C-alpha positions as semicolon CSV with decimal commas, in nm:
position;residue;x (nm);y (nm);z (nm)
1;X;-0,007;-0,015;0,010
2;X;0,109;0,331;-0,082
3;X;0,160;0,602;0,185
4;X;-0,092;0,921;0,222
5;X;0,018;1,271;0,045
6;X;0,171;1,511;0,259
7;X;0,005;1,769;0,114
8;X;-0,332;1,849;-0,104
9;X;-0,385;1,985;-0,451
10;X;-0,540;2,302;-0,255
11;X;-0,215;2,329;-0,077
12;X;-0,003;2,360;-0,353
13;X;-0,235;2,621;-0,515
14;X;-0,229;2,800;-0,172
15;X;0,140;2,859;-0,249
16;X;0,111;2,998;-0,549
17;X;-0,126;3,241;-0,468
18;X;0,037;3,321;-0,200
19;X;0,350;3,423;-0,408
20;X;0,170;3,601;-0,687
21;X;-0,018;3,803;-0,437
22;X;0,382;3,883;-0,262
23;X;0,434;4,004;-0,577
24;X;0,642;3,815;-0,770
25;X;0,571;3,723;-1,139
26;X;0,754;3,435;-1,202
27;X;0,622;3,115;-0,950
28;X;0,753;2,783;-1,005
29;X;0,631;2,494;-0,766
30;X;0,814;2,187;-0,730
31;X;0,827;1,849;-0,487
32;X;1,171;1,820;-0,336
33;X;1,268;1,367;-0,295
34;X;1,145;1,429;0,063
35;X;0,793;1,531;-0,072
36;X;0,813;1,899;0,041
37;X;0,690;2,161;-0,170
38;X;0,950;2,401;-0,298
39;X;0,806;2,727;-0,413
40;X;1,067;2,924;-0,623
41;X;0,965;3,278;-0,701
42;X;1,094;3,579;-0,856
43;X;1,028;3,909;-1,051
44;X;1,319;3,798;-1,327
45;X;1,206;3,553;-1,610
46;X;1,296;3,217;-1,519
47;X;1,545;3,007;-1,772
48;X;1,359;2,762;-1,991
49;X;1,473;2,400;-1,892
50;X;1,770;2,260;-2,117
51;X;1,639;1,972;-2,354
52;X;1,797;1,606;-2,229
53;X;1,923;1,471;-2,558
54;X;1,840;1,162;-2,442
55;X;1,472;1,262;-2,456
56;X;1,492;1,201;-2,823
57;X;1,640;0,858;-2,793
58;X;1,396;0,752;-2,549
59;X;1,101;0,914;-2,676
60;X;1,176;0,848;-3,079
61;X;1,176;1,188;-3,194
């Protein structure tokens, strides 16, 4: 049996909403390896993640 989630979708939504209400233009939310919500907020544009070259091989692109 799997473990219960440590947070809900509404917890993630509240974290994003709080960051935007604090004045941040760019908000990114992730989950770390321990299962914690990680909010990355900034007013500077975020860099786009680089494409992994193995994705093309694995996904037959």
